[in-house]
C-alpha positions in Angstrom: 105.5 92.7 279.3 103.6 94.9 281.7 102.3 93.3 284.9 99.6 94.8 287.0 99.1 93.9 290.7 95.8 94.3 292.4 95.2 94.2 296.1 91.6 94.5 297.5 91.1 94.6 301.3 88.6 95.4 303.9 89.3 97.1 307.2 87.3 97.3 310.4 87.7 100.6 312.2 86.1 99.7 315.5 86.4 103.1 317.2 84.9 105.1 314.3 81.5 106.6 315.2 81.0 108.7 312.2 82.1 109.0 308.6 84.4 111.8 309.6 86.3 109.4 311.9 86.5 106.8 309.1 87.7 109.4 306.5 90.5 110.4 308.8 91.8 106.9 309.1 91.4 106.1 305.4 93.1 109.4 304.3 96.0 108.7 306.6 96.4 105.2 305.4 96.1 106.1 301.7 98.8 108.8 302.0 101.1 106.4 303.9 100.7 103.7 301.2 101.2 106.1 298.3 104.3 107.7 299.8 106.0 104.4 300.9 105.1 102.1 298.0 104.2 104.4 295.1 100.9 102.7 294.4 97.4 104.0 293.5 94.9 103.6 296.3 91.1 104.2 296.2 88.2 103.4 298.5 86.0 101.2 296.3 83.1 100.1 298.5 81.3 100.7 301.8 81.6 104.5 301.6 78.5 105.0 303.7 79.5 102.6 306.6 81.5 104.3 309.4 83.3 101.2 310.7 84.1 99.4 307.4 86.4 100.5 304.6 87.1 98.6 301.4 90.0 99.8 299.4 91.8 98.8 296.3 95.5 99.2 295.5 97.0 98.9 292.0 100.7 98.7 291.1 102.2 98.4 287.6 105.6 97.2 286.5 107.4 94.6 284.5 108.3 92.1 287.2 105.4 90.1 288.6 107.5 88.7 291.5 108.5 92.2 292.5 104.9 93.4 292.4 103.7 90.3 294.4 106.4 91.0 297.0 105.5 94.6 297.3 101.8 93.8 297.8 102.8 91.2 300.5 104.7 94.0 302.3 101.6 96.2 302.1 99.6 93.4 303.6 102.1 93.1 306.5 101.8 96.8 307.1 97.9 96.5 307.1 98.1 93.6 309.6 100.0 95.8 312.0 98.1 99.1 311.3 97.0 100.3 314.8 93.9 102.3 313.7 92.1 99.4 311.9 91.9 95.7 311.7 92.4 93.8 308.4 89.3 91.8 307.8 89.8 90.2 304.3 92.0 90.6 301.3 92.8 89.3 297.8 95.8 89.7 295.6 95.9 89.2 291.8 98.8 89.8 289.5 97.9 90.1 285.8 
C-alpha cells in the first residue's frame, strides 16, 4: 500500500527585508531538500510576506516508518538551518 508523508512548516527569515531576500533563502532550502531527500517542496502560503515562509513537503513510498523517519530528519535540518528559524510544523503520514 502506498503511503504519503506530508510536512508543513513555517520559517521566520529575520534578516529578509524584501521578497527578493526571502526568495533567495526559500530557493536555496528547496534545492537542498530536493537533492538530499528526494521530496517535493512548494511554498504554500505567505508568498507576500518578506520574513515569513510557509512550505509543504510531500514524500511517497510504501513504508510509513521510513517516511516518518525521513521527515524527522528534515525537521532536524530545519531546526539547524542558519538562514531561518523554524516557527511551527506538522507531520502527517497517510
